[in-house]
C-alpha positions as a LaTeX table, in Angstrom:
\begin{tabular}{lrrr}
\hline
Residue & $x$ (\AA) & $y$ (\AA) & $z$ (\AA) \\
\hline
Met1 & 0.00 & 0.00 & 0.00 \\
Arg2 & 1.23 & 3.50 & $-0.80$ \\
Ile3 & 1.32 & 6.29 & 1.79 \\
Gly4 & $-1.29$ & 8.27 & $-0.15$ \\
Glu5 & $-3.56$ & 5.22 & $-0.34$ \\
Met6 & $-3.35$ & 4.79 & 3.43 \\
Val7 & $-4.28$ & 8.46 & 3.92 \\
Asp8 & $-7.22$ & 7.96 & 1.51 \\
Gln9 & $-8.45$ & 4.96 & 3.48 \\
Leu10 & $-8.24$ & 6.86 & 6.77 \\
Glu11 & $-10.24$ & 9.72 & 5.28 \\
Asn12 & $-12.78$ & 7.29 & 3.81 \\
Gln13 & $-13.39$ & 6.00 & 7.32 \\
Gly14 & $-14.41$ & 9.52 & 8.36 \\
Leu15 & $-11.25$ & 10.47 & 10.24 \\
Lys16 & $-10.60$ & 14.22 & 10.41 \\
Ile17 & $-6.88$ & 14.47 & 9.76 \\
Asp18 & $-4.00$ & 16.73 & 8.77 \\
Ile19 & $-0.62$ & 15.57 & 7.49 \\
Phe20 & 2.89 & 16.92 & 7.82 \\
Ala21 & 5.79 & 15.77 & 5.65 \\
Tyr22 & 9.35 & 15.74 & 6.96 \\
Asp23 & 12.44 & 17.06 & 5.22 \\
Gly24 & 14.87 & 14.45 & 3.95 \\
Lys25 & 12.79 & 11.31 & 4.40 \\
Pro26 & 9.54 & 9.82 & 3.05 \\
Thr27 & 7.74 & 10.13 & 6.36 \\
Ile28 & 4.51 & 11.82 & 7.32 \\
Ser29 & 2.95 & 12.54 & 10.67 \\
Val30 & $-0.82$ & 12.29 & 10.74 \\
Phe31 & $-2.71$ & 14.47 & 13.20 \\
Tyr32 & $-6.22$ & 14.32 & 14.65 \\
Leu33 & $-7.94$ & 17.61 & 13.74 \\
Asp34 & $-9.95$ & 19.28 & 16.44 \\
His35 & $-12.20$ & 22.12 & 15.22 \\
Lys36 & $-10.17$ & 22.82 & 12.06 \\
Lys37 & $-6.85$ & 23.31 & 13.80 \\
Arg38 & $-4.01$ & 20.87 & 14.06 \\
Gly39 & $-4.60$ & 18.47 & 16.90 \\
Asn40 & $-2.41$ & 15.71 & 18.24 \\
Lys41 & $-0.34$ & 13.27 & 16.24 \\
Phe42 & $-1.80$ & 9.77 & 16.24 \\
Ile43 & 0.47 & 7.98 & 13.75 \\
Glu44 & 3.66 & 8.34 & 11.78 \\
Ile45 & 3.85 & 6.60 & 8.41 \\
Tyr46 & 7.28 & 5.69 & 7.06 \\
Gly47 & 7.98 & 5.01 & 3.40 \\
Lys48 & 10.83 & 3.17 & 1.69 \\
Lys49 & 12.66 & 6.00 & $-0.14$ \\
Asp50 & 14.89 & 8.91 & 0.86 \\
Asn51 & 13.52 & 12.13 & $-0.69$ \\
Ser52 & 10.73 & 14.35 & 0.61 \\
Ile53 & 9.84 & 17.95 & 1.36 \\
Asp54 & 9.09 & 19.79 & 4.57 \\
Phe55 & 5.59 & 21.17 & 4.13 \\
Leu56 & 2.24 & 21.29 & 5.90 \\
Tyr57 & $-0.48$ & 20.40 & 3.42 \\
Glu58 & $-3.56$ & 22.54 & 3.89 \\
Asn59 & $-5.24$ & 20.77 & 0.97 \\
Met60 & $-5.38$ & 16.99 & 1.33 \\
Glu61 & $-5.89$ & 16.54 & $-2.42$ \\
Val62 & $-2.61$ & 18.29 & $-3.18$ \\
Ala63 & $-0.84$ & 16.10 & $-0.64$ \\
Lys64 & $-2.26$ & 12.91 & $-2.11$ \\
Gln65 & $-1.25$ & 13.98 & $-5.63$ \\
Asp66 & 2.28 & 14.74 & $-4.44$ \\
Tyr67 & 4.95 & 12.09 & $-4.57$ \\
Tyr68 & 3.79 & 10.41 & $-1.36$ \\
Lys69 & 1.67 & 8.37 & $-3.75$ \\
Lys70 & 4.99 & 6.90 & $-4.90$ \\
Tyr71 & 6.16 & 5.49 & $-1.57$ \\
Asp72 & 5.13 & 2.15 & $-0.13$ \\
Val73 & 4.31 & 2.15 & 3.58 \\
Ser74 & 7.00 & 0.27 & 5.50 \\
Ile75 & 6.37 & 1.15 & 9.17 \\
Val76 & 3.43 & 2.63 & 11.07 \\
Lys77 & 4.18 & 4.12 & 14.49 \\
Phe78 & 1.23 & 4.69 & 16.78 \\
His79 & 0.04 & 5.85 & 20.22 \\
Lys80 & 1.15 & 3.86 & 23.25 \\
Glu81 & $-2.44$ & 3.39 & 24.50 \\
Thr82 & $-3.70$ & 1.92 & 21.22 \\
Ile83 & $-5.49$ & $-1.40$ & 21.50 \\
Ser84 & $-4.18$ & $-3.60$ & 18.70 \\
Pro85 & $-5.64$ & $-6.73$ & 17.12 \\
Thr86 & $-4.50$ & $-9.83$ & 19.02 \\
Ser87 & $-3.08$ & $-11.31$ & 15.84 \\
Leu88 & $-0.53$ & $-8.47$ & 15.74 \\
Leu89 & 0.66 & $-8.50$ & 19.36 \\
Glu90 & 3.76 & $-10.55$ & 18.60 \\
Phe91 & 4.79 & $-8.10$ & 15.84 \\
Ile92 & 4.36 & $-4.84$ & 17.76 \\
Glu93 & 7.64 & $-3.27$ & 18.78 \\
Lys94 & 8.46 & $-0.42$ & 21.13 \\
Thr95 & 10.18 & 2.57 & 19.57 \\
Ser96 & 12.97 & 4.63 & 21.07 \\
Asp97 & 10.90 & 7.78 & 20.53 \\
Asp98 & 9.88 & 10.11 & 23.33 \\
Gly99 & 6.26 & 11.12 & 23.71 \\
Pro100 & 3.07 & 9.16 & 23.19 \\
Ile101 & 3.95 & 7.58 & 19.81 \\
Thr102 & 5.99 & 4.68 & 21.19 \\
Lys103 & 4.78 & 1.57 & 19.37 \\
Gln104 & 5.32 & 0.45 & 15.81 \\
Ile105 & 4.47 & $-2.28$ & 13.38 \\
Lys106 & 6.36 & $-3.18$ & 10.22 \\
Ile107 & 4.04 & $-3.63$ & 7.28 \\
Glu108 & 5.84 & $-6.81$ & 6.22 \\
Asn109 & 4.31 & $-8.41$ & 9.35 \\
Cys110 & 0.69 & $-7.42$ & 8.78 \\
Ser111 & $-1.93$ & $-6.82$ & 6.13 \\
Asp112 & $-2.99$ & $-3.41$ & 4.83 \\
Glu113 & $-6.27$ & $-3.87$ & 6.69 \\
Asp114 & $-4.41$ & $-4.50$ & 9.96 \\
Ser115 & $-2.36$ & $-1.32$ & 9.54 \\
Ile116 & $-5.55$ & 0.68 & 8.90 \\
Glu117 & $-7.18$ & $-0.90$ & 11.96 \\
Val118 & $-4.20$ & 0.08 & 14.14 \\
Ala119 & $-4.26$ & 3.63 & 12.72 \\
Val120 & $-7.99$ & 4.04 & 13.37 \\
Ser121 & $-7.60$ & 2.69 & 16.89 \\
Ser122 & $-4.74$ & 5.13 & 17.55 \\
Tyr123 & $-6.87$ & 7.97 & 16.14 \\
Asn124 & $-9.71$ & 7.07 & 18.52 \\
Val125 & $-7.34$ & 7.07 & 21.51 \\
Val126 & $-5.98$ & 10.52 & 20.65 \\
Lys127 & $-9.46$ & 11.88 & 19.89 \\
Glu128 & $-10.69$ & 10.67 & 23.28 \\
Leu129 & $-7.67$ & 12.17 & 25.06 \\
Cys130 & $-8.29$ & 15.53 & 23.33 \\
Gln131 & $-11.94$ & 15.50 & 24.37 \\
Val132 & $-11.02$ & 14.69 & 27.99 \\
Arg133 & $-8.58$ & 17.64 & 28.04 \\
Lys134 & $-11.37$ & 20.00 & 26.94 \\
Lys135 & $-13.55$ & 19.15 & 29.93 \\
\hline
\end{tabular}
């Protein structure tokens, strides 16, 4: 699955998201949007190539038409409180990252559907945490 295809699938599931691309690597951070402003990051998607730009996409269509359509997803990092499918538990690894995004799964160990399920679950965790903070 390509990075852009994964973003499409997340949007098709009704997730309100924003993406940020990093300089020097085919990686994007995907954020939960809360009232049309950038919210909290719920996943990072890593591709297999080495060129990218550093740019916040205000228009999701432009982002999907950009060269992120060219990169296959290789790793999905997600929120530490995400509940994952039992079939994936043996493949989930801890990352060395600080902050709440401290788990990852390599796409070679799961199906595209599993990676989407993990992403949606991570989104729901972050959305719930944002709503709790508002109270």
